[in-house]
Each structure stands twice: as C-alpha cells, then as structure tokens.
N, C-alpha and C positions, 0 to 999 in steps of 0.2 A: 072431488076425492076426499076436502076435508070434512064437508058436512056430513056425508057419507061415514066415515072416520068416527065423527065426534056421535052421532044416533048409534052406532053398532058396541060401542065403548061403552055407551049408557046399559046399552041393553045388556051387555057382556056383565056390568057391577050389579044389573038387578038379579039376577041367577047365579046359577053354579054353575062356574066356568071352568071346562075344559083344558089342559095347557092347548090342546089340537085346535080348538077355537081361539086363545091370546095369539098363539103361530099366526090363523088365518089373519086374523086383523089387523098381527103387526106388519106379515108380509104385505099385505095391501097399501098399508099406510105409503105415505112417499119421504124421501128424503127429507132431513132439516142442515144445514149447514151448525158450522160451529156459530159463524158470525152472530146467527141470528138469534141463538140462544144467551150467547155474554150479555147479558143486561140484570145480571142480581140474585136475589135470590129466585124461589122456586118451591111452592110446597107440595110435599109428596103423599103418596095415596099409594095403597096397594092394587094392584087387581088380584082377587084371591081365585088361585085355579086350586085350591089343597096342596101347594107345596108346604115340605114343613113347615118353614117359617112364615107360614102364614100369620097375619098377627101380629109380629115377633116387634116389626119396626114401628108400627101404630103404638102400640101398647104401653113399648119404652120410650116412647113422648120423639119420635124421631119429628122434625120438623120439615125437613127438604134438604134442597142445595143449594150453594151456592157458585155463580159461575161471573165473576167480575172479567177475566180477559182469557185466553187459553191458557195460561202457564198459570193463572191464580184463580182455582177452583177450592173450594168447600167439599168436601162429597159427603162432608156428614154432619146437616144441622139438625140439633136437639134443642126443643124447649118443656122447660119445669114445665110443675104446675102454678109455677107464678111469673109462667108466660115468656119470659126472660128466654131468650133464642142465641144461644150458642156454637161453635163451630166447635167439634169434635174429631179430636186423633183416631181413624181409625184403628190404627193397631193397638189402641185403649179399649177397643170395644169386643167382648167375648164373644165372637161369630159362631165356637164353635157349641158354645150353650143354645143360641139357635133350634130351636126343635125338639129342644129334649126338655124344656123348663114348660111347664103349664102357664097361660099368659098369666095371669095371676101375680109369678116372679118376676117380669118384667113390668106390671102395673108398680108391683112395689118397690124395682129398679127407679121408676118414674118418680116415684117420692123421693125418692133420695137423690135426684140430680141437682139440688140445689147445694146440698153437701159435695156430693162428687166432682159439681161443674170444676174447682182449681185440679184435678189431676185429670179430666180428660181433656178438658178445653185444650186446644191449639189454638194460635193467633196465624203460622205460617198454613200457605197453599197444601193440600195433600194429593193434589192428582192434574189432570191436565188435561182440557181435549184436542183431540184431534179426529178427524173423518178420515174411517174407516170403511172397508169391508167387507159387510157381513151379509149372509144370507140373499149376495147379488145386486148389494146394494153400497152405495159410498153415503155415509151416514155422519153425523157427530157422535162422538165417544168418548165417556171419562175414561181415562187409563187412570187409576191408585199409582201412589208413590211406591208404598211399600207393600202392597198387598196382591196378588195375582187375580184381581179384577177389573172389569171392562165394562161399561154400562153402555150399552148403544143404544140410541134413540131415534125415533122415527116420529114424524108431525101428526098428531092427529086433528089440530085448528091450529090458528097463529100463538094462541093461550097454554097450548097442553102438547106435550109429550108421552108418548109411550113408551117403556124403556125396559131394556131386559138385560139381566146381572148375569154377565159372562166369567164364574168364577171355576179355578183350578178344583175339582177334585168337588162340584157341586155337579150332581146331574141332571139334575132335573131344572129349567129356568122357571128363575125368581122374575116374574113382569111387574110391574110399578110404573106409578102416571107421577108427573111432575105437571104443573098451574103454575104460571107466569105471576108472582108478587106483585101486586100492583098496588100495595098498599106503601 
C-alpha cells in the first residue's frame, strides 16, 4: 500500500487535484501511530485542491512541524529568507487573512520574518499528538492547544505523511504533506 500511496500522491501533485481525489487517496492510506512520528522535524508542503488557502502557507515561509514527544509539539515552523527555522505561536498567525490576500502579500510577510521573529516565536510546545478516530481509522492527530484545529495524519510511506486540517468554521478540507527531515 505504501508504494501505491507514494505513486498516487506524486500523480496528484503533478496535476490539478480535486478534494474528492485527495479524500480517495487519504482514505486509502494506512494509519500511523504517534510513536512512529515523534522523531523531530517534518518539512511541509501542500496538496493543492483549489482550497482558498492554496499557496498561503508555502508563500509565507512555512517550513513544517516538529514532533518531539506526544506532549511537545510545535505545530508551525517557519523559515525566513535567511533560512533560519523557528517555531511560531499559532495564535499570532492571522489565519483569517488566508484566502483573502493575494500570494504577493504573503511573500512580503516572508521577507519580514526576520523582523517579526521575536513577536511570532514561541519556545513552548503549542500542540499535542494523540491517536483519534477519523473517517473510520484510528491514526495520529495533532491537536492545537489554543485553536479549534486538529490535523489528522495518514502514512504515505516511511518518511511521508498526508495530513488534513479539521478546523471549526473551515468548510473545505485543507490537505498538506509532511516529509521527515533527516538533515
């Protein structure tokens, strides 16, 4: 299954993907346990399904997530143009602007990250990992501490996860990809 999932994810990334196609892939993938993903940093990318947030995280400098233990999780890592990666407090990210501003606005924000870093940065973990049931399978999920957001993961292969953001008030699914950072 992992080989088929890897190939299908590559196919979907190469073309225009519908939410239905993304759900079909997601539902076909096996579960992943929390203990299998608490290995440190994961780099992030998105699976563009035409969601209003498409491109927003990537353009704004999103690097990925960090899972050190079930209770020590950084849900948002960003990297500025200087390449420095740092954890961001999700409460300080204006999620309401996603999908309303053009990509150029988020590119400008990325250029400002070195200046904004002290205001956005957090040292404490801002989420937890738990195994929850979602769409008929029990799998690892990241639960934000202060926001109504749960990211639920499925295994694509040993080093790749497909995630979907479940956020109160967000009607369309936002799909993203995490790859184990081995650097």
